[in-house]
N, C-alpha and C positions, 0 to 999 in steps of 0.2 A: 504494500500500500504506500502510495506516494502523495504527500500533502502538497497542494498547489498554494503557494504563498505569493499571490499577485493582488493583494489588496482586498481579499474576500473575508479576512478573519475578524472583521469588526463585529459581525453578528453570526456569521456562518463560517464553516470550514469545509473546503472542497478537497476530496481525495480521488486520485486515480487508483482503482482497486484491482486492475488486472495487469498483465504484462503486455508491453507493446506487441502489436501483431506484425503481419507481413510488411505493411507500409511504414512501420516504426511508430505508429500512433496507438494510444490506448483507446479502449472501446467501452469501458465501464467506469462510471464515476458515482461517488456518493457525496451528497451535500448534507452536512450535519449541523444541528443547532439545538440550543437549550431554551425552549420556549418560556419556561417559568423560572429559569435560573435556580433550579433545584437539583441539578445533576441528571435529570431525565433527558436523554438525548433523542431528539427526533431525527429521522433520516429520510432523504428522498434519493432514489436511485435513478440514474440515466444510463441507458444502454444504447450505444451506437451500432450501426451496421458493421458487422465483422466479416469481411471477405466480400469478393465480387458477387453481385446479385445473381448473375447468370450462372455462377458456379456453386453458390451455397444457398441461394434464395434470400428472401427478405427476413432479417432477424433483428433489426433495430432501427433507430431513427437516423436522420442525416444531419449534417452541419446546417444545411439550409433550414431545417425545421426549427432549430433553436433561434436562428436569425430572424425568421418570420415571426416567431412568438414575441421576441423582444421588440421588433418593429411595431407589432400590433399594440403592445402595451404603451410604447412611446406615442404612437398615434392617438391612443385614447387620452393620455395625459395632455397632449397638445390641444385637444378639443375641450379641455376642462379648465378649471380656475388656476391650475398650477403649471400652465404652459410656460416654457422658458426657452431661451436661446440655446442652452446646453442640450436640451432634449432634441431640439431641431437639428443641431450639429450631429448628435449621435445617430439620429434617424438617417441622415444623408450618408454618413460613413457606413452604417450597416447596409444601406441600399447598395453602396459601391461594393461592399464585401460580397453581398449576395450576387451581384452582377458578375463579379470576378469568378466566383465558384461556378456559376452557370455557364460562363464562357468556357471554362475548362471542360465541363460536361459536354457542351455543344461540340467542342473541338474533338473530343474523344468519340462522340457519336458519329461525326463525319468520317472519322478514321476507321469506324466499324469495330472499335475495341472497348467502348463503354460497357461497364458491367462485367469486365473480364480483368484478369491480372496482367494483361499485356501492357507494355509501355509504348508510348508514342516517342520514338527515338529522337524526333526533332525537338521536343520540348521537355521531356521528362528524363530523370536520371541524374541531373546535375544537382549539386548541393543547393538547398533552399536559401531564402533571404533571411531566415531567422537563425542567427548564429548559435552553435551548440555551446552551452555555457554551464558552469557550475555556480551555484549561488551561495555566498558565504553567509553564515547565520547572523552576522551583525549588520548585514545589508550595506556594507561599505563599498564593495566593489564587485564586479562580475569578472570572472577569469575564464578565458576561452580554454577549452580542452584541446584545441588544435594548435600545434606549434606554429609560431609566426615566422613567415618568410620576410626578411628585411626588405626584399624588393617588391613585396606586395603592399597594398594599402593597409592601413591599420585595421585589425580584426573587427572593431566596432563599426567600421564604415564599409567593409567589403560586402558587396551584394546588397547594399542598402538603397532604398528609393529616396530621391530628393523629395523634400516636402515643401509645400507652399500653402499660404493662407490667403483666402479670397479677400480682395479689397472691398471695403464697404461702398457699394455703388447702388444707385437708384435705377430701377428698371420700370419701364412702362408695362401696363398689363390691362387686359380687358377680359372678363369672364363672359364667354359667348353663350347665350341662351337660345340660339337658333334664329335670332332676329336678323333681318336683312335690310333694315332702313338706315341710311347713311347718318341720320341725325342721332342715332343711338350709339355710334362708334366714335372713339377718339380720332383726332385728325390723322395720326400716323397710320391707323388701321384703314381709314378711308383712302388714304394715298396708296396703301398696299393693294386694296381691292380695285382701285382704278388701274393700277399697274397690271393686275391680274386679268382684268377685262380686255386688255390689249393683246393678250396671248390667245392664240387659236386652239392649241392642243395642250401643251404642258405649261403649267404655271412657272414663270421665270423666277429667279432668285429675288427675294424681296417683295414678290407679289402674293396676292391672296385671291381666292375665288370660292364663292359659295356654290355648292352643287348638291343636287338631290339624286341619290342612286336608286337602284331598283327596289329597295325596301322602303322608299318614300321618306327616309330619314335624312335631314339636311346635314351636310358636312362642310367644313371649310378646309380647302386645300391651300397649304402654305408653302411658298418657295423658300426653304431654309438654306443655310450654308451647305448642308449635306444632301440636298435634294428635296423633292416634294414630299411633305408629311401631312397627314390628314388629322384635323382636329374634330372632335365630336361635340355635340351640345353639352354644355357644362364645363368644357375644358377652358383653361386660361390661355389667351393669346399673349405672348410676351414680346416686348420690344427690348432687344439687347443693347449692350454698350456701344456697338459699332453700327447700330441701326438694323441689325438682323431681326427677323421674326421667327418664332417657333412656338409650338404648343407645350402646355404643361398640365398634367393631370391634377385635379383638385387636391388629392391627398398629398402629392409631392409639393404643391404650392403652399398648402397649409403648414407642412412640416419644415419648409425651407425659408419662407419669406414672412416678414412682418410688414404690414401696410403702413406707409408713411402718409399721414393725413395732410401734411403741408406740401407734399410732392405734387408736381405737375404731371398730368397723365394725358396731355394733348400732343 
């Protein structure tokens, strides 16, 4: 049993209770706490999938399941009286983590090896970005277990991603409810719609066009920086920092942005 000491010991203690499997990850965890401070320990167990599904079947949950649960909780908090910037930031980071995991799954599915123990030789098999470390009990330093090559970057920096913090910028937005009257749109969206009307087939970059498809539901086609993207009724239409337009789902908007009442949205 291995205790995880990453800031969880304030009220709960987390343990990995099995030995690492084929992929060098643990699959069973226990979370323990003392609800009444009387020495009676409560415990919740979590069991992850152990082994490729196509080879051993489904026998546990997946990383994505826990991410989705935490995101759902944060979304709930953000719709209540305790909404805060930190929860919003956490939601966005978890969304990025979920997208990264799904990207790997999609890549393996395209290679025809998802659910098996086969490796994608182009992307897998190299050391990960999380350095292998031992943690000293006094929390003073982390010591790498891998010998350092003087010609290599410092161990703490090797394979690390550069990080950036978003600048506080104001973005224009309009939540589209299916209307198609120009007086209901901000000026920048009217300009985009006018630009889109000048296009016969594909909406050009920076343009927008309202269309009704076979199901009789209105959509707004937006010429974004990456191509034509469709917004549905209820989506937010965003005006970016360089004048680009793009759609944003309501839950992502609520988790990511705070409305500035003194900002101009024309």
